[in-house]
N, C-alpha and C positions, 0 to 999 in steps of 0.2 A: 568937315561934316556939318550939316545944319543942326538946328536944335531938335528936330524930330526926324526919326528914321523914315517916316512916311514921305517927307519932303524929298529925301534922297531917292526913294523908290520912284516917285513921280518923275524926277529928272531922268533917271536911268530908263524908265519905261518910254519916255518921250524920245530918248536917244536911240533905243533899240527895237521898238515895236515894229513888227512887220505889217504890211498892208493887209494881209489875210488873217491877221490875228485880232481877236476881240480884245478890248481893254482889260477885262478880267483875266483872260489868259495871259496877257502880257505881264500883269502884276504878279501873277503866280509864278511865271517863268523867271522873272527877275528875282523874286524872293527865293526860289529854289537855287539860283546861282550864287546868292550871297549868304543866305541863312537856311540851309537845307533842314536844319533842326526845326525851325519855325514853320517852314513849308510843310513838313511832315505833321506837325501839330495841328495846323489849321485845315489841312486837306480833309474834305468831307464834312466839315462843321458848318454851322449856320453863317460863318464869316467867309467861307471859301467862295471867291468870286469867279472861279474858273469857268463855270457854266452859266453864271448869272451876274451880269454887270451891275445890277441893282444892289449888289452886296459890297461894292467897292468902298463906299464910305465907312461901313462898319468894319470891313477888313483893314482899312488903314488905321482906324482907331485901335483895333486889336494888335496890329503890328507895333504901334507906338507903346502900347501897354505891356507888350511881351518882349520887346527887343533886348532889354537888359537882363532878362532871366538867364541864369547860367544853368546848364544841364550837366550833371555829373555822369560820367560814363565809366563803367568798370570794364577793364580789359585785362584778361588773364591775371586777376587778382590785384591789379594796380588801379587806384582811383585817380582818374584824370579829370581836370576841370579847367 
């Protein structure tokens, strides 16, 4: 893995992007595949590039700043992290 998660996302997007897919869509689809928790957090925010490729730069910064955040989930009384 590289120093920044955004670098890994760039590589994966370049490997998997479909011809009919905008770049912002591709980034969000790759993020969903690898970190659905972060995908859900960024969807619909000012960083979400799905409908606006102009947001990609701020999106990648957001990803780098939030990648290591651990989300605790409670399932049937058990705390998982």
